[in-house]
N, C-alpha and C positions, 0 to 999 in steps of 0.2 A: 316379711314373707320368708317362710322356711325354705332352705335350699334343698336340693335333691338328696344330698347325703344324709341330712337330718331326717327327712321324710322316710328314707329307707330304714333308718335306725328305729323310728317309731313303729313301722310295720313289722320289723323283725322282733322287737320286744313284745308286741301284741301277739305274734304267733307263739311266743314262748309262754303266754298265759298271764302276763303282767297287766295290771289294771291301769286305767287312765291316770289316776292320781300318782301311782308309782312311776309311770313312764314320764309324766310331766316333771316329777321331782328329780328323777335321775338325769334327764336331759336339760333341765332348766328352762322349760318352755311352758306356756300357759296351757291349762287343761282344755280350753276350748279349741286351741290349735291342734292338740293331740286328737280330740274327737273329730275335727274336720278332716284330718289326714286319714283316720281310720274309716270314716264314712266314704271318702273318695276311693280308698283301696289301691292307690297307685303312688309311686314315688315321683312321678313326673310333675314338674311345677306347672300349674295352670297358667295360661296366658292372661296377662293383666288387661282387662277390657274396661275401658272407661271412655266417656265422651270427651272430645277435644273441641276447643273453641273454633278451630278452623274447619271442622267437619261440615258445617252448614255452607261453607264457601268453597267447597272442593272443586266444583265445576269452574268457578271463576278463576281459581288458582291455576287449574290445568290450562285454561285458555290463555291466561296472561304469561305463564311460563313458556308456552309455545310461541307467543307473539314477541316476547322480549329475549328469546334465545337463552333462557335459563337464568337471567340476571334477577336474583331475588330482591335486590334493592329496588329495581324498577317495578317488580311485581308488588312490593309493599306500597310504593308511591301510588300506583294505579288503584290498589285496593282502598287506600285512604281517600282518593278522589271519589270513589263510589260509596264512601261512608262506612267502610269496614275498618274497625279499629283492632289491630293485632300488633303484638310486640314482634320485633324482628326475630328474636330467639324462638318465639312460638311458631312463626312461619317456617323458619329453617328446620326446626325439630319435626314439624308435621311433614314437610317435604322429604326429609331424610327417612322417617319411619315408613312412609308410604312409597318410597322409591320414585318421587317426582323430581326429575332433574338430576338424580344421583344414580350412578352406576357402581355396583360393587367392584372394588379393585381386585384384579386377579392376583393370585399368589405369585410372589417373585421367587425365582430359582437362584441357584448359586453356580458360579463358574470357578473351577479350580485349575490353576496353572502351575506347571513345573518350572524350576529356574531356567531362565533363558528361552522360554517357549514363545512368548508373545509380548509385544508392546503395543500401546494404543495411542493414537494421535487424533486431536480434534482442536477446533478453534471456537472462541466465544467472544462476542462484542461486549464492551463495557466502557462507560464514560470515565475519564480520568482527567485530573488537572495537570496540564503540561505547559510550562512557561506562563502560568497565570491564566490560561484559557482552558475551558472545558472541551475536551476533544474525545471523539470516538476512538477507542483502542481495540485492536484485534488481538486477543490473547491466544497464542499458539502454545499448546501443551503436549508433552510426551511423557507417558508413564510406563514403567516396566511392571508387568502384571504380577509377578511373583513378589518382588521386594517392595512394590509401590513407590519406588524412587521416582521423583517428579522433577521435570525441567520445563520451564516456560520462559517465553520472551514475548514482547509486545511490538506491534507494527501498526503504522497508519492504515495499511491495507494489506490483504493477504492474497497474493497471486502465486503462480507456479514458481516464480523466481524467489519470493519470500519463503515459500514452502521448502524449496531445496536448500536455501540458506539455513532455515531453522533446523531441518532434519540433520544437516551436516554438523551444525553446532551441538545439537543434542547427542548425536553419536559420539562426537569428540568428548563431550562432558561425561558420558557413561563409559567411554573407552571401548565401545563395541555396540552391536545391535542384536536384536532378536530376529530370527529368520522370517517372522510374520509381523506385519504392521497392520493392525485393525483400524479402519477409518469408518466414518459415516459416508453417505453417498454424496460427497462434495464434488462439485464440478471442477475444482482445482486439480483433482487427480483422476476422476472418473471420465472416461470417454463416452461410454454408453452402458446401459444395464444397471441393475441394482443387486445387492446381496451376492449370492453365489454366481450370478450371471454378470457381475460387474467386470467391465474391461477397462483397464487403466489407459491413460494417455501414453502413447509410445515414448514420449519424452520422459515421463515419470517412471516408466518401466526401465528405461536405460539408466536413469539415476539410481533406482533401487538396486539394479545389478551392480552398479559401481560400488555401493555400500554393502552389497551382499544380503539384501532382504527383498521381500515381495509384499505387495499391498493386497489386503482382503477387506471386503466391506460387509457390514451386518445388514440384515433385512430391514426394510423400511418399517419404522414403528417399534423395532426391537432395540431401543436405546440401552436396555440393560446389558446387552452384549458388549457394550463399550463403557460399562459403569465405572471401571477403574479410572479412566480419564475424566468422565463426566462428573464424578463426585468431587474431583479436585477443584473444579471451577468455582464452586460455591466457597470452598476454603480460601482460594486465592482472592476472590472478590471481597469476601467479608473480613479477611485478615490482612492481606498484603495491601490492598488499595485503601483500607479504612484510615482516614485522617492523613494520608500521604499526599504531598505535592511534589512535582518533579520539574527540574529546570529545563530539560529537553529529553529527547528520545534516548540518547546515550545514557543519561542519568537514570532514566526509568529502567532500562535493561540491566544496568550495573546493580541497581537495587534488587531487581528480580533475581539475578544470579545469586546475590548474597542471601536473599530470602530462601531460595532453594537449598542452599547449603545448611541453613539453620533448620528448616523444616525437615529435611532428610535426616538430621541428627537427633531430632526430638524423639523421646520414647513414646510409643503408641500403645495404650492399654489394649486396644483391639488386636494389634499384631503381637503383643507381649514382647516387643523389641522395637528398636528404632529401624527406620527404613535402611539406613546405612549399614546396620548390622546384618540385616537380611541380604543386603546387596553383596556382602562378602561372599555369600554362598552362590548368588546368581552371577557374579562377575566372571567367574571361571567358565560359565556355560554360555556366555555371549559369543556371537560370531565376531572374531577380531576384525579390525578395520584394515584396509590395504596400507602398505608401507608409505604410500604417498596419495593424498587426497587432492586432486586438482581443484583450484579455487572455483567457486560458483560465480558466474557472471552472465549478464545479459549483453548480447552483442547488438550494436547499432551502427549504421552507416550515416554519417553526418557530413555536411559541407560547411566549412568555416564561413560565416557571414561577413559582411563588409565591416562590421564592428569588431571582428576578431573573436567571435563566440560560436560555440555549438550549443544546440538545444536538446535537453533530455528531460522529459516530464515537466515541461514548462520552465525548468530552471536552466540558466545559462552558465557555461563554463568557458573560460578564456583559452585560446590557443595561441601559439607563437604567431606574431603578426605577419611573418613572411609566408605563412600557409593560408592566407586569406584566399577564398575561392577554391581551395583544394578539398577533396573528399578524404575524410579520415575514418579510421575504424575506432569505435568507442566501446570500451568494455566497462559496464556498470557492475561493480562488485558490491558486497555488503556495506563497505565503509568508504569506498573510493570510486572515482570516475577516471579512467585511464584513457588517454588519447594516443593512438598509434598511427604513424605515417609509415605504412608498410610494416616491416618487422620491428621498427624502432619506436620506443615510447617517447613521445615528445612533450607530454604534460601529465601531471598527476594532481587531482583535486580531491578534497574531502567531499563525499557525497551528501547532498541535501536529501533527507529521507522523504520529505513531503513535496508534492507539486505546489510550490509556494511562489513561483515567479521570482526567485532570487538569483543574484549574480555572484559567481565565484571567480575572482580575478587574481592573477598572479603578476607581480611587477615585472618579472623577466619576460612576460609575453608582450610587452609594449616596446616600441623602438626607443632608442636614446632620445633625450630631450633635444628638440630642434630638428629631428630627422623623421618625424612622423609621416604625415600625409605627403609632404614634399618628397621625401626619399622614397616612399612607397609607390608613387605614381610617376616618378621621373623615368621616362623612356630613354633608350640610348641616343636617339636623334636629338631629344631635348637637351640631354646632358652635353652632347657635342656642340650644339648651338650656343648654349650658355658659356661653354669654354672658349670658343673662337670669337664670339661676339657678346661680351658681357653687357654692352649697351642695350641689348634686346630684352633684358630682364623685365623692365617695366611694360614693354609692349607685349611680352608673353603673358604677363598678369592680366592685361586688358583682354587679350584673346581668350584666356581661360574663363574670364568673367562674362564676356559678351558672345563668344562663339564656341561654347563648350562642345557642341556636337561634332564640329569639324576641327577641333583643336589639334589632334594628332596629325591630320593631313596638312594643316597650315604650318605646323612646326617643320615638317619635312620640306615643304615648299620654301620656307624661310632659309633653311639650311642650303638649298640649291641657290637661292639668291646670293648667299655669302660666297658660294663657290663660283658664281657666274659674273657678279658685278663688283666693281671697285668698292673699297671699304667706305671712303668719305661720302660719296653720293648716297650709299645705302644708309649710313648713319643719319644723314640729313633728312632722307625720306622717312625714316623711322620716327625722328623727332617731330616732323610735320604730322605724320599719321597719328602719333600719340597725342599731339596737341588738339587735333580735331576729332579724336576718337574714331578713326577709320579702322575697321576690322576687315575690310574687303581687300584681299591681297592683290586682286586685279588692279585696283586703284593705286595700291602701294607700289606695284611694279611700274605703273605709268609714271609715278612721281620719280622713281629711280631713273627711268629712261629719259625723262625730261631733263634731269640733272646732267646726264652724261651725253646728251644728244650732240652738243657742240664740240665735244672733245673726241668722240669715238665714231661719229657717223657723218663726217664731212665728205662731200662729193668732190673727188679730184677734178681740177680744170682740164679741158680738152686742149690739145696742142695748138689748134687754130684759133683759140679764143684769146681776145685781147684782154689782159687783166685790167686795163683801165676802163674798159666798157662796162657800163652799168646796165643790166638788162631792164631795170625799171625805167631808164630814160628812153627806151625804144617805144615808138608809137605804132599805131596800126598802119600808118602810111609808109 
């Protein structure tokens, strides 16, 4: 079929008086084609009209497209069940030409940014192999819009804490920030509203003020507004993650940082330079960081349990054993978990990034060998009793086993026995009680009293009594 430009040339030569044969020879086309164009008298290319195999089944196709939600594979399967034989390419071509299930794409615009004007932040999930296991990874990325410099890190989940950690690391990587950070309408940062009406969470507003930038959100459905960062996710997923396996999260993020350095230094034909070369121009326009950036941490209040651990995100971290039962302040940073007793740091652990029910234990948090539970539960009264009456150790073990609920009260009462009664009868009574397993101190005290009755509780004779008289010899008469 002749194109519009060639048809216009035929008509122009005809106006100049040239014959069909001369026009055909000059333009290298068939004479019948020249005659057809002259008869039509217009340079517009006529629409090609021909029958299609799917024309007879148009109504069925319309019904099935509506029922299957536009899934043409299912439409083809249902047509085959009804005895209609069509190739998949025939069906898709028919639907495309007649606008069935297809909407024309609107033209995309362009956004131009000056150096240091804006940066864009977003996240995207992606599966990755970490430690031999396939895990869901949250990719957080930040891109400078002028130079296209990219920085990304990966996290098992992305909350406000991880968001602040990431943005702090990204600002440190770039050596500054742009005054505006464009985001999508993520709940991590947005309190309410969308687009221009978006109101950030006060916590994130304060964080942005610390780094000297503010958040802005694009309208819902206007993903092109954040195309600088959106376009890099496909690059990261298809290039960085392709064929890579990682030992742990630290290994993953080290490799991500090295990949950013390489990607930013590669020459880009689209930019006619490397990102790092363009960054030289943008670097001087960035808002400088404060002279001191306070570390980002999450604050928790935790009580040290009976095993000597505090709990954070299902993971357990040991505390000094002398602080069991005490409330501590826990600061969860990017890499560490710090335990504070008032203003003093009493423990420092490497943070477990995932909620994996793991235990982090430090040897110095346990008492010396032989001083564990015994030293931890030894009350002052018990220590004094063991010092003044070492023979009571076995009996105390019996009490601790058989009378746990009243053990402290019984220890105090035994200490009074030591102070009130002679040593020998008390030791003999303890041996008897231990032999028979007596844990009732009332009975123990009666045993002591029976031992000392003849020595300390004699009734003195009256002056008029005859010592030779035996009261048992007296009769009633």
